[in-house]
C-alpha positions as a printed NumPy array, in Angstrom:
array([[  0.   ,   0.   ,   0.   ],
       [  1.542,   3.324,  -1.036],
       [  1.43 ,   6.582,   0.948],
       [ -1.517,   8.011,  -0.999],
       [ -3.618,   4.897,  -0.334],
       [ -2.681,   4.994,   3.372],
       [ -3.758,   8.637,   3.601],
       [ -7.073,   7.763,   1.979],
       [ -7.659,   4.878,   4.404],
       [ -6.882,   7.151,   7.38 ],
       [ -9.304,   9.733,   5.993],
       [-12.029,   7.097,   5.496],
       [-11.645,   5.82 ,   9.067],
       [-11.709,   9.392,  10.42 ],
       [-14.937,  10.101,   8.514],
       [-16.493,   6.877,   9.837],
       [-15.639,   7.918,  13.41 ],
       [-16.856,  11.459,  12.831],
       [-20.189,  10.244,  11.42 ],
       [-20.559,   7.744,  14.292],
       [-20.574,   4.785,  11.888],
       [-17.955,   3.153,  14.145],
       [-16.949,   3.814,  17.739],
       [-13.468,   3.981,  19.248],
       [-12.379,   1.232,  21.65 ],
       [-12.707,   1.989,  25.319],
       [-14.563,   1.237,  28.519],
       [-17.066,   2.939,  30.81 ],
       [-16.596,   3.036,  34.557],
       [-19.404,   2.703,  37.112],
       [-20.412,   6.373,  36.933],
       [-20.426,   6.597,  33.125],
       [-17.019,   8.08 ,  32.336],
       [-15.469,   6.723,  29.154],
       [-11.77 ,   5.811,  28.982],
       [ -9.945,   5.213,  25.684],
       [ -8.147,   1.93 ,  25.075],
       [ -5.196,   3.83 ,  23.569],
       [ -5.323,   6.825,  25.902],
       [ -1.573,   7.335,  25.646],
       [ -2.04 ,   8.548,  22.062],
       [ -4.249,  11.492,  22.992],
       [ -3.504,  14.63 ,  24.967],
       [ -6.77 ,  15.526,  26.653],
       [ -8.14 ,  15.983,  30.156],
       [ -9.146,  12.903,  32.109],
       [-12.863,  12.121,  32.072],
       [-14.861,  13.557,  34.956],
       [-18.491,  13.651,  35.996],
       [-18.868,  17.01 ,  34.235],
       [-17.032,  15.864,  31.074],
       [-17.431,  12.064,  30.86 ],
       [-16.717,  11.818,  27.121],
       [-13.597,  13.994,  26.819],
       [-11.452,  11.059,  25.672],
       [-14.157,   9.759,  23.322],
       [-14.288,  13.108,  21.545],
       [-10.499,  13.12 ,  21.226],
       [-10.613,   9.616,  19.734],
       [-12.855,  10.85 ,  16.924],
       [-10.191,  13.191,  15.521],
       [ -7.983,  12.824,  12.469],
       [ -4.932,  13.298,  14.704],
       [ -5.879,  10.234,  16.78 ],
       [ -6.521,   8.03 ,  13.744],
       [ -3.151,   9.05 ,  12.303],
       [ -1.4  ,   8.327,  15.647],
       [ -2.943,   4.834,  15.837],
       [ -1.965,   4.148,  12.222],
       [  1.629,   5.23 ,  12.855],
       [  1.996,   3.31 ,  16.114],
       [  0.482,  -0.009,  15.046],
       [  0.705,   0.068,  11.252],
       [ -1.99 ,  -1.397,   9.017],
       [ -2.473,  -3.148,   5.71 ],
       [ -6.152,  -2.438,   5.075],
       [ -9.029,  -0.225,   6.166],
       [-10.609,  -3.152,   8.017],
       [ -7.423,  -3.735,   9.989],
       [ -7.179,  -0.05 ,  10.976],
       [-10.808,  -0.044,  12.065],
       [-10.013,  -3.013,  14.295],
       [ -7.213,  -1.055,  15.945],
       [ -9.376,   2.004,  16.579]])
């Protein structure tokens, strides 16, 4: 897969996250705060009762998709979606 194809796959995954067609990986705690599976790749405040989805919103950005793609690598759009 060349660089142009990789950029297109990253863009497609970002659009799917943005449109809520797919959801990022993470867990909820007992009070409803959501924590990202790959929280080390985002720079955002920790979830709180007032802002329980701060990490979820950060995981729906192009920057996050690109960081996951660079860290783990991918060979197809399906594989990248599995990593998100």
